[in-house]
C-alpha positions as CSV (number, residue, x, y, z in Angstrom):
1,M,39.7,22.0,-30.8
2,R,40.4,25.5,-32.1
3,R,36.6,26.3,-31.6
4,F,37.0,25.3,-27.9
5,R,39.7,27.8,-27.4
6,F,37.6,30.6,-28.9
7,S,34.5,29.6,-26.9
8,A,36.5,29.4,-23.7
9,L,37.9,32.9,-24.2
10,I,34.4,34.2,-24.9
11,V,33.1,32.7,-21.7
12,M,36.1,33.6,-19.6
13,F,35.9,37.3,-20.4
14,G,32.2,37.5,-20.1
15,I,31.3,38.4,-23.7
16,L,28.2,36.2,-23.7
17,V,25.2,38.2,-24.9
18,P,21.9,37.1,-23.3
19,A,19.8,37.8,-26.3
20,A,16.4,36.1,-26.1
21,G,16.7,34.4,-29.4
22,C,20.2,32.9,-29.0
23,Q,20.7,32.4,-25.3
24,A,19.7,28.7,-25.3
25,Q,22.0,28.0,-28.2
26,V,25.0,29.7,-26.5
27,Q,24.3,27.8,-23.2
28,I,24.2,24.4,-25.0
29,E,27.5,25.2,-26.8
30,H,29.1,26.4,-23.6
31,A,28.2,23.2,-21.8
32,D,29.7,21.1,-24.6
33,E,32.9,23.1,-24.6
34,Q,33.1,22.9,-20.8
35,I,32.8,19.2,-20.9
36,A,35.5,19.0,-23.6
37,G,37.9,20.9,-21.3
38,A,36.8,19.3,-18.0
39,V,37.7,15.8,-19.2
40,L,41.2,16.6,-20.4
41,P,42.9,15.7,-17.0
42,A,41.3,12.3,-17.0
43,P,43.0,9.2,-18.5
44,E,42.0,9.1,-22.1
45,E,40.3,5.8,-21.9
46,L,38.0,7.0,-19.1
47,R,37.0,10.4,-20.5
48,D,33.8,9.4,-22.4
49,S,32.2,8.1,-19.2
50,V,33.2,10.6,-16.4
51,M,30.6,12.7,-14.6
52,V,31.1,16.4,-15.3
53,Y,30.3,19.4,-13.2
54,G,30.4,22.9,-14.8
55,Y,28.9,26.3,-14.6
56,D,25.7,27.9,-15.9
57,V,25.7,31.5,-17.2
58,E,25.0,32.8,-13.6
59,G,28.1,31.0,-12.3
60,N,26.2,28.3,-10.5
61,L,27.8,24.8,-10.3
62,V,25.6,22.3,-12.2
63,T,25.8,18.8,-13.5
64,L,26.6,19.0,-17.2
65,R,26.8,15.2,-17.7
66,E,26.1,12.1,-15.7
67,G,28.8,9.6,-15.5
68,A,29.2,5.8,-16.0
69,N,32.5,5.3,-14.2
70,D,34.1,6.3,-10.9
71,L,35.6,9.6,-11.9
72,I,34.1,13.1,-11.5
73,C,35.5,16.0,-13.5
74,L,35.2,19.7,-12.6
75,A,35.2,22.2,-15.5
76,D,37.2,25.4,-15.5
77,K,35.5,28.2,-13.6
78,P,35.0,31.3,-15.7
79,G,36.1,34.7,-14.7
80,D,39.9,34.5,-14.2
81,E,43.0,34.3,-16.4
82,T,43.8,30.6,-15.7
83,F,42.4,27.4,-17.1
84,H,42.0,24.8,-14.4
85,A,40.2,21.5,-14.7
86,A,40.4,18.6,-12.3
87,C,39.1,15.0,-12.1
88,Y,38.9,12.9,-9.0
89,H,37.7,9.5,-7.8
90,V,34.0,9.5,-6.7
91,S,35.1,8.5,-3.1
92,L,36.5,12.0,-2.7
93,E,33.2,13.7,-3.6
94,P,32.0,14.3,0.0
95,Y,35.4,15.9,0.8
96,M,35.4,18.0,-2.4
97,A,31.7,19.0,-2.1
98,R,32.2,20.1,1.5
99,G,35.2,22.2,0.4
100,R,33.1,23.9,-2.3
101,E,30.3,24.5,0.3
102,L,32.7,26.1,2.7
103,R,34.3,28.3,0.0
104,A,30.8,29.5,-1.0
105,E,30.3,30.6,2.6
106,G,33.5,32.6,2.5
107,V,35.7,30.3,4.5
108,E,39.4,30.7,3.8
109,R,41.4,27.8,2.3
110,Q,43.4,26.8,5.5
111,E,40.3,27.1,7.7
112,S,38.4,24.9,5.2
113,F,41.1,22.1,5.7
114,R,40.8,22.5,9.4
115,I,37.0,22.2,9.4
116,R,37.0,19.2,7.1
117,H,39.7,17.4,9.0
118,E,37.7,17.9,12.3
119,E,34.6,16.6,10.6
120,A,36.4,13.6,9.1
121,D,37.9,12.7,12.5
122,A,34.5,13.0,14.1
123,G,33.0,10.7,11.4
124,T,30.6,13.2,10.0
125,L,32.6,13.7,6.7
126,K,33.3,10.5,4.8
127,M,36.7,10.0,3.4
128,P,38.0,7.4,1.0
129,S,38.6,3.9,2.5
130,A,41.2,3.1,-0.3
131,P,43.6,5.3,-2.2
132,A,41.8,7.8,-4.4
133,A,43.3,9.6,-7.4
134,V,43.1,13.3,-8.4
135,Y,44.2,14.7,-11.8
136,N,44.9,18.4,-12.3
137,L,45.5,20.4,-15.4
138,S,46.3,24.2,-15.1
139,A,47.7,26.8,-17.5
140,P,47.5,30.5,-18.0
141,L,44.5,31.1,-20.4
142,T,46.7,32.8,-22.9
143,E,48.9,29.7,-23.1
144,F,46.3,27.0,-22.9
145,D,45.9,24.7,-25.9
146,P,43.7,21.7,-25.5
147,A,45.5,19.9,-28.3
148,T,48.8,19.8,-26.3
149,A,47.6,20.2,-22.7
150,S,48.8,17.5,-20.3
151,V,48.2,16.8,-16.6
152,G,50.4,19.0,-14.5
153,L,49.8,17.4,-11.1
154,Y,48.7,14.0,-9.8
155,A,47.5,13.3,-6.3
156,L,46.7,10.1,-4.5
157,Y,44.7,10.6,-1.4
158,I,45.4,8.1,1.4
159,P,43.8,9.4,4.6
160,H,46.3,9.6,7.6
161,A,49.3,8.5,5.5
162,T,52.7,9.6,6.8
163,T,56.3,9.4,5.8
164,A,56.5,6.3,8.0
165,T,53.7,4.5,6.3
166,T,54.6,5.4,2.8
167,G,58.4,6.0,2.8
168,L,57.8,9.3,1.0
169,P,59.4,12.7,2.1
170,E,57.3,15.8,2.8
171,R,59.0,17.6,-0.1
172,P,60.0,16.4,-3.6
173,S,63.5,15.1,-3.8
174,G,63.9,16.1,-7.4
175,P,62.0,16.9,-10.6
176,G,58.9,14.7,-10.9
177,A,59.6,12.9,-7.6
178,P,56.6,12.1,-5.4
179,W,56.1,13.5,-1.9
180,I,53.4,13.4,0.8
181,M,51.3,16.5,1.6
182,R,49.4,17.1,4.8
183,P,50.7,13.9,6.3
184,G,48.8,12.3,9.2
185,T,45.6,14.2,8.4
186,P,42.4,12.9,6.8
187,S,43.4,14.7,3.5
188,A,47.0,13.3,3.4
189,H,47.9,12.6,-0.2
190,I,50.9,11.7,-2.4
191,M,51.8,14.4,-4.9
192,I,53.5,13.9,-8.3
193,A,54.2,16.9,-10.5
194,P,55.7,15.8,-13.8
195,P,58.6,17.9,-15.0
196,R,57.4,20.6,-17.5
197,N,59.0,20.7,-20.9
């Protein structure tokens, strides 16, 4: 895992050298290392079979590995000072993919939610028909250690869920307590942030 940290730092700070003789080797190693990091938020027993999206050397989102279960993992995007990987149930892919598309067009975060909510309510954007999980792992790059990293945020998407339908408040009542975010909307979800050590 020490090699992963070194490779991640190289990629993050853009030190890749596109030499003709070694470019293919660097790209293959980079894909493997992206996969190793991308699957970390997923439950351990599911990691070997998740689908993984990652980035090529031009920064394009590509499929790094096809999956054999119902989770999709998204590798850390190079170019900033934070490691972030996320895994989510396949039923959320239309919603997540549309969000990436809107961001690529320069649409701001809140506007992206508004557009997707409108599309979901109009029936043109498919949302999960059953609860769908999301696992997030984030850390400053200088502090990230894959050997000790743990999920920092769980979400369970339940479209149009509210405090009345779940019994959950709109803010956490204490450390590690669940709450509901964006209640009543197509992207309503239960949030759980485990206390940090």
